[in-house]
C-alpha positions in Angstrom: 31.4 -10.8 -11.5 27.9 -9.6 -10.6 27.6 -6.2 -9.0 24.4 -6.2 -7.0 22.4 -3.1 -6.4 19.1 -2.3 -4.8 16.9 0.8 -4.8 13.7 0.4 -2.8 11.0 2.1 -0.8 9.0 0.7 2.1 6.5 2.9 3.8 3.8 3.0 6.5 0.6 3.8 4.6 -2.8 4.4 6.0 -4.7 4.4 2.7 -7.5 1.8 3.1 -8.6 1.4 -0.5 -5.2 0.8 -2.2 -1.7 1.5 -0.9 1.8 0.8 -2.1 3.6 -1.1 0.7 7.0 -1.3 -1.1 8.6 -0.9 -4.5 12.1 -1.1 -5.9 14.5 -2.4 -8.4 17.3 -4.8 -7.7 20.2 -6.6 -9.5 20.7 -9.7 -7.3 23.9 -11.5 -6.6 24.3 -15.2 -7.4 21.8 -17.3 -5.5 20.4 -14.3 -3.7 17.2 -15.6 -2.1 14.1 -14.8 -0.1 11.9 -17.3 1.8 10.3 -19.6 2.2 8.0 -17.2 4.1 4.7 -15.4 3.7 3.8 -11.8 2.9 0.9 -9.9 4.3 0.3 -8.1 1.0 0.4 -8.7 -2.8 3.8 -8.6 -4.5 4.5 -8.5 -8.2 8.0 -9.0 -9.6 8.8 -8.2 -13.2 12.1 -9.7 -14.5 14.2 -7.2 -16.4 17.2 -9.5 -17.1 18.8 -12.8 -16.0 17.2 -15.9 -14.5 15.9 -17.3 -11.3 13.4 -19.6 -9.7 10.1 -19.0 -8.0 8.4 -21.6 -5.7 5.0 -21.6 -4.2 2.2 -24.2 -3.4 4.7 -27.1 -4.0 5.6 -25.9 -7.6 8.8 -24.4 -8.9 9.2 -22.3 -12.1 12.4 -21.2 -13.8 11.9 -17.6 -15.0 13.8 -15.1 -17.2 13.5 -11.8 -18.9 9.9 -10.6 -19.5 8.5 -13.1 -17.1 6.8 -12.1 -13.9 5.4 -13.7 -10.7 2.8 -12.9 -8.2 3.0 -13.5 -4.4 -0.4 -13.4 -2.7 -1.0 -12.7 1.0 -0.4 -15.5 3.5 0.8 -17.9 0.8 4.2 -19.5 1.5 6.7 -18.6 -1.3 10.4 -18.4 -2.0 12.5 -17.1 -4.9 16.2 -17.4 -5.7 18.5 -15.8 -8.3 20.4 -18.1 -10.7 24.0 -18.9 -9.8 25.4 -18.1 -13.3 23.0 -15.5 -14.6 21.3 -13.9 -11.6 18.2 -11.9 -12.3 17.5 -8.2 -12.1 13.9 -7.3 -11.3 11.5 -4.5 -10.4 8.7 -5.0 -7.9 5.7 -3.4 -6.3 4.0 -4.6 -3.1 0.5 -3.4 -2.3 -2.7 -4.1 -0.5 -6.0 -2.5 0.6 -9.7 -3.3 0.3 -9.7 -2.7 -3.4 -6.5 -4.8 -4.1 -8.2 -8.1 -4.5 -11.0 -6.8 -6.8 -8.4 -5.0 -9.0 -6.3 -8.1 -9.3 -9.3 -10.2 -10.1 -9.9 -7.8 -13.0 -6.3 -8.3 -14.2 -7.0 -12.0 -14.5 -3.9 -12.9 -12.5 -5.7 -14.5 -9.5 -7.4 -17.1 -11.8 -4.3 -18.5 -13.2 -0.8 -19.7 -12.2 1.1 -17.2 -10.2 3.7 -16.8 -13.0 3.1 -15.2 -16.4 5.0 -14.3 -19.5 4.6 -10.7 -20.6 4.2 -9.4 -24.2 7.5 -8.7 -25.9 6.5 -5.0 -26.2 5.2 -3.8 -22.8 5.5 -0.9 -20.4 5.8 -2.8 -17.2 9.4 -1.8 -16.4 8.7 1.8 -17.2 5.5 1.8 -15.1 7.2 0.3 -12.1 10.1 2.7 -12.5 7.6 5.6 -12.3 6.2 4.3 -9.0 9.8 4.0 -7.6 10.7 7.5 -8.8 7.8 9.1 -6.9 8.0 7.0 -3.8 8.0 8.8 -0.5 6.0 9.2 2.8 4.2 12.5 2.1 0.5 12.5 1.2 1.4 13.8 -2.2 3.9 11.0 -2.8 1.5 8.4 -1.6 -1.1 9.7 -4.0 1.4 9.6 -6.9 2.4 6.0 -6.0 -1.2 4.9 -5.9 -1.8 6.6 -9.3 1.2 4.8 -10.7 0.1 1.5 -9.3 -3.4 1.9 -10.9 -1.7 2.5 -14.3 0.4 -0.6 -13.8 -2.6 -2.7 -12.9 -4.5 -1.2 -15.9 -1.7 -2.3 -18.2 -2.0 -5.9 -16.7 -5.8 -5.7 -17.3 -5.2 -4.8 -20.9 -3.0 -7.8 -21.5 -4.5 -10.5 -19.2 -7.9 -9.3 -17.9 -11.4 -10.2 -19.0 -14.4 -7.9 -18.8 -16.6 -8.7 -15.8 -19.9 -10.3 -16.7 -22.8 -7.7 -16.8 -25.0 -10.0 -14.7 -22.5 -9.8 -11.8 -24.0 -7.1 -9.5 -22.5 -8.3 -6.2 -19.9 -5.6 -6.1 -22.6 -2.9 -6.7 -24.0 -3.8 -3.3 -20.6 -3.4 -1.7 -20.2 -0.1 -3.4 -23.5 1.1 -2.0 -22.4 0.0 1.5 -19.0 1.7 1.1 -20.6 5.0 0.0 -22.9 4.8 3.0 -19.9 4.3 5.3 -18.0 7.2 3.6 -20.9 9.6 4.2 -21.8 8.4 7.8 -18.6 7.1 9.4 -18.6 9.9 11.9 -22.1 9.0 13.1 -23.2 6.1 15.3 -23.9 3.6 12.6 -24.0 -0.2 12.8 -23.8 -3.1 10.4 -27.6 -3.5 10.2 -27.9 0.1 8.9 -25.1 -0.5 6.4 -26.8 -3.6 5.1 -30.1 -1.7 4.8 -28.4 1.1 2.9 -27.4 -1.5 0.3 -30.8 -3.2 0.3 -29.5 -6.6 1.4 -29.4 -8.7 4.6 -26.5 -8.6 7.1 -25.4 -12.2 6.2 -25.5 -11.3 2.5 -23.5 -8.2 3.1 -20.9 -10.2 5.0 -20.5 -12.7 2.2 -20.1 -10.0 -0.4 -17.5 -8.1 1.6 -15.5 -11.3 2.1 -15.7 -12.1 -1.6 -14.8 -8.7 -3.0 -12.6 -7.0 -0.4 -11.7 -9.8 1.9 -12.7 -8.0 5.1 -15.9 -8.4 7.2 -18.0 -5.2 7.2 -17.4 -4.4 10.8 -13.6 -4.6 10.3 -13.8 -2.5 7.2 -15.8 0.2 9.1 -13.3 0.2 12.0 -10.3 0.4 9.7 -12.0 3.1 7.7 -12.6 5.2 10.8 -9.0 4.7 11.9 -7.7 5.7 8.5 -9.8 8.9 8.8 -8.5 9.5 12.3 -4.9 9.1 11.2 -5.5 11.6 8.5 -7.1 14.1 10.9 -4.0 13.8 13.2 -1.5 14.0 10.4 -3.0 16.4 7.9 -5.4 18.5 9.9 -3.5 18.7 13.2 -6.5 17.8 15.4 -6.0 16.7 19.0 -6.4 13.0 19.8 -9.8 13.6 21.3 -11.0 15.7 18.3 -9.7 13.1 15.8 -11.4 10.3 17.7 -14.8 12.0 17.9 -14.6 13.2 14.3 -14.0 9.6 13.1 -16.9 8.2 15.0 -15.4 7.0 18.2 -17.1 8.1 21.4 -14.8 6.3 23.8 -11.2 7.7 23.8 -9.7 4.7 25.6 -11.3 2.3 23.1 -10.1 4.5 20.2 -6.5 4.5 21.5 -6.5 0.6 21.7 -7.9 0.2 18.3 -5.6 2.9 16.8 -2.6 1.1 18.2 -3.9 -2.3 16.8 -4.1 -1.0 13.3 -1.4 1.7 13.1 1.1 0.1 15.4 1.6 3.0 17.8 -0.8 4.9 20.2 -2.3 8.1 18.7 -0.2 10.3 20.9 3.0 8.6 19.6 1.7 8.9 16.1 1.2 12.7 16.6 4.8 13.0 17.9 6.1 11.3 14.8 4.0 13.5 12.5 5.2 16.6 14.3 8.9 15.5 14.2 8.5 14.7 10.5 7.0 18.1 9.8 9.7 19.9 11.7 12.4 17.9 9.8 10.8 18.8 6.4 10.5 22.4 7.4 14.2 22.5 8.4 15.2 20.8 5.1 13.3 23.4 3.1 14.6 26.4 5.0 16.9 28.6 2.9 20.6 28.4 3.7 22.0 31.4 5.6 23.8 34.1 3.6 27.5 34.7 4.1 26.5 37.7 6.2 24.5 35.5 8.5 27.4 33.0 8.9 29.7 35.6 10.4 30.4 35.1 14.1 28.6 37.6 16.4 30.6 40.7 17.5 30.5 40.9 21.3 30.4 44.2 23.0 33.4 44.4 25.3 31.7 47.0 27.4 31.0 45.5 30.8 27.3 45.1 31.9 
């Protein structure tokens, strides 16, 4: 008899550079399956025990303890636990403008999407650490991102190759990103961003697509929305204040774009943040003493 269990986290993150979308650990039942379907983010499963099959791009692999597989965005994939010895695995799902570059540095994007891990490795421990700190607060998101970076660094140690010194393409992207970070609240355009990096608009577009898989204008818009969401959630600004502070001069346009990327209008986002803050405050409030729990004594003297 196989007793399945699952512990997982799935959050709504607004971190543009790198964000954990989901993480968890699960002992699957016989033939427990997912797909065929696509994900909108990267997903790495590490197999702790048991067996199963992973299928993508017309190929199927049978995997077991110490194997792992990578699901990439918008790639049809499926996986299924073995009928006799179903697997237990831990996973982390993530994305962001830095995700593709970091995965390239692990070497995993230049090989088959399945890989056997060294007999002695820390992958299960590192994934467990991400799961242990999972949550929706800013502090939890920072800890999850830190854990994810440690996990990716371990993959780089085992599978990655040093980037060639002659490859300076990403340095131009870094210059552009620094310019955006310092000037997002001002009225900047793609031409100015390209000039700050010392390259043409067309070259900037090609490098952004190569290294972060986003056009420069989309990156700028998403960056501004990320900042606006942080202003609303962390700083308590009004919708108009957050829009202006993030570089949007038209409140109606800001509301449309905010809903496109975050999924709800900024006013609704504020309501959720306020409700979450109130819930956290209530949860952290000290329990009333026995004296406070006594029913009130009513004065029987008439008014």
